[in-house]
Steps between C-alpha positions, in 0.01 A plus 500: 500500500327229298197723446719782370677266259166365382364852455808599302472193280132571432576864419777403258271248332224761460747756363628247246148414387387864484801601292462207267133565423593860413765367261244261348270798445778701334596213269138439410437867429809513281369207297772264619249227573742208478723665762195580716384139480845368591522732801145404602592132492805566716298704748234230528773241562620723786150572634192353339257631760159641412617845613793493258279378216253782570782757500624370164149523352459854631831622359455329163152651468638842586756456221213448259559133426238287675631158575 
């Protein structure tokens, strides 16, 4: 049971991160850079891992606003 709960928690965390980086990309692409920065700061407070930082860089670059 513990493994299932841990797996669920990890899946929910990944889903939250994945959705947030998409929102950061949308805000960046729309030119709402202050909002994108604020959301980025909140995401990094939630998960400041190298993987999350790389995902942010990838999505910001795709939006056409290198960080």
